[in-house]
Steps between C-alpha positions, in 0.01 A plus 500: 500500500618847416507761771244777543562871535232603749295368790137605540363428849123528479289606800694335783308709750428404858120492462508275195761267644281435804242329276743276309562142611868414545602865479826426684612269217411767246693765691806275517498449122441868420767596755741269318419668167532845652843421648624364166365801308659742747832320479488520119410870503198462272182707499268409787142624495271465802139531385256622764124482459295796622179331613166665559428663838418236758690218327811325636721684249352850535783756479646597834357203689716229657396246234616733222866484610745300289648192667851555365682826555591706199869580466647808330484465123197270509168625367148497638211505255158566652201371309122506509430204269611137474739574212817668629539675163151661500521867590855470636849587372612134502543470123707818488713387796578167335577671168728755669704208639491317165334199663409219261441222756322509836435260785159546660407384850250586771122512544232410380580238235174518305457876525790744532784259419313369196386842375852640527653197328247524214580863434874440524468220243282719276771768516757251374680437827633160593314399817624242748268385777641286780228256607595521867516883514137596437185407685138583568206399715270209438151535356224415748231247417161618380166322474599375152882468513751348741779698664820535298837507678738793470758268344257401225397861434868598462568211263199585283621861485838378371333277241273779380801720419586268212823378353671838460557510875816335631395306807774372729437269790718671760604860564853369551522418128494869403801718442521874451732716291492840331 
């Protein structure tokens, strides 16, 4: 596998993490990616969702805070929609750093991770998604459908992104370079 030039960490906010099963495992994998990206000196973008008032990720609330600290030189992109490109300067930031390949990790697999990956692919970027570095919540049962586990929802989200996506099993398989 070739290396990637940027790491996009999607919505790893305290309020969202509280709802995700096995969040500690996810944080370990993303922490591993973050350390490797920092060591390589590549572009790191922390994406932060600005939720509606009263939600866990409402700006200024404790659930809105990012889990990982942001170091000098790293970027924060705040967004209002699932897609991290929609209404944000993300595309311009990636272009300014001549990024052609990104690794995407974070929350929620079927929403913000997927929407961001789709737009990145549509913009011609090479997108690598480590299977063990994104997650979501399960889907509760209804009167007509059974519950679906978070693991299954994440896997379906990967599948739905198609064959342009580069899916790797473990975050440890990724490398970063400018």
